[in-house]
Steps between C-alpha positions, in 0.01 A plus 500: 500500500611366164144484374446863603808606311388301197155664512656845530730427204202392294313815593795719397535302178131552417527872577804531277324315218198728542718812481681364195168430328372844588806676364507267200144592413591863534792463259434666166365286218763671287756257645346206311614386159263393221543298181270492198514265205464710183345314207463557128420293188768675299839341482735719289709730721498763221121538500390834649286339770786281628738797505246698697450214747872502578525875536184505719640224720834678536338831596268335753791321664707815512226726632396245764857459622483130407188438708290411194654271241340384171620175343421496127354188330463523119338265247208394721733322743235540773229387264276664235368849581153373580637263761739759646220757527283245680790437743521874569125522565552220752766706681825377343800731535533546126511807275368417151539684174160452340232695314139603528373219280650248744373695806150501363451149639476677841328824393332445158474873427881527491488303177369812327846657551644218291228518235532541124574844358425670833771767506541752218835607646713490814356832627157340520643216706671745739165673560335168574765391752467834680121485512246420770374213281841331518525570872170315548615202289834469680317525833280209400812300413644575844181372656571174317839486679726647234692828521615686186862617536544608139189582300592659169816364339459487123575144394436563134253495211411146398502375143444167322788269397407217268578343165276712283402871477198616701353821366128466577292298748420255216871403490489380859185289470560147625863567600615318815664773702684497833373760746573549871243353743309824510120504453508828302764366259312176449181693425687745271630233265179299517320817380754533221424146381825332615534197725690636803689257718624603846856381565768606747763718331775241557318251279444726199823434306444122506129539418589699186785265408275193523201680337280463806415863423527688171594838643573698813451857605729711717697822520833542317712445812339168584510377140872569481579396858346156437630475142159416364607649169709185447184295446262758344602760247201733434417778744174686445479829687145449632576710810201330662605564858716745688615313810592663826696282740445502873684380807275347762563348841300367794298776667548328837875488452508865393303603809742305721792713387612803702360824349840610370541180298147535360597846383820370340309235305233741376740779405735266322199338331401836352857548376503150354181574302653811346826318431329203332292735281811692391702186430219338302446805284875536440562135411212415266672633186815296576291186557322556169835534323626179661197307375534645150866396489390150600273485193168597655255661255317801651143546376406862575194556278270353765141623521519576872169680490322186381669296770407752767135508390466121500688451827297747698231239571754328732419763763145370519597131509738479798313351797462713810558847352311777677244656262625841383858447623651516150339839447628622841852392406482674163359817662788505749752476216350780296412742781639855468 
């Protein structure tokens, strides 16, 4: 009798567990909470990109009702961009602030978007990011396991900070120069006759201080944010690259999110791109003034046309570029 009761109890228990599992599976995915680590190389909280990261994270948390939380890690705390991007490709729950030069290790053609003297103005860039060409490139990145959340945040125009004026390509010949680990940037400065050295951003100050490199190149916000002007005092406005920052996360993680949270990320990503562009444009003059007050000499009579002409060969030197892709990109930017 006891064994019958025990068997019946087990049967009821299994039925109850089955019902609980059934109803649990039917419960909406919206009930689940998600956390993303949010990584950047920048460290100064006053830099536009760091400000935008915080406002983006706040809006995502608010709109998701706390179901999606972003924890911000500055100063390469999770590792250099290259390593973080590789983690994301492998499925890590990380959102990385990066750029198209860095992403070109996964889709080489994206390096064109970080190439020398590509954009005549911001309007051209806006046309490109709204084009079918860009849609194709971002789709190829997604096939590599990486989803763009923000695509078009202006990070700034990059110039050269060293110890002597650089007005023509001849002035840069033989100069050891820090560049990001981006194939297009390495080829750009090789074409200009410099000796480019790829270093993580967090190592640049020390590399300049110890003369491991002669000069560095970056936008105004990054130069000020990392106080590189303390160790080099001549800024030449080469304007060799207009950099657009991106936010990228794991495509698998993105697909695992409920549709409403996917929408929140993408909509807030678009807002973040516009916000970063506006902040960058508004803050550059103040950053220039800060460097001038710190004793930095601004060299503005740079022969940018000569630099652009000599650097153009970089677009033919980067391994893996699709033939004709540079021309497709330029056509998309200038289409009426």
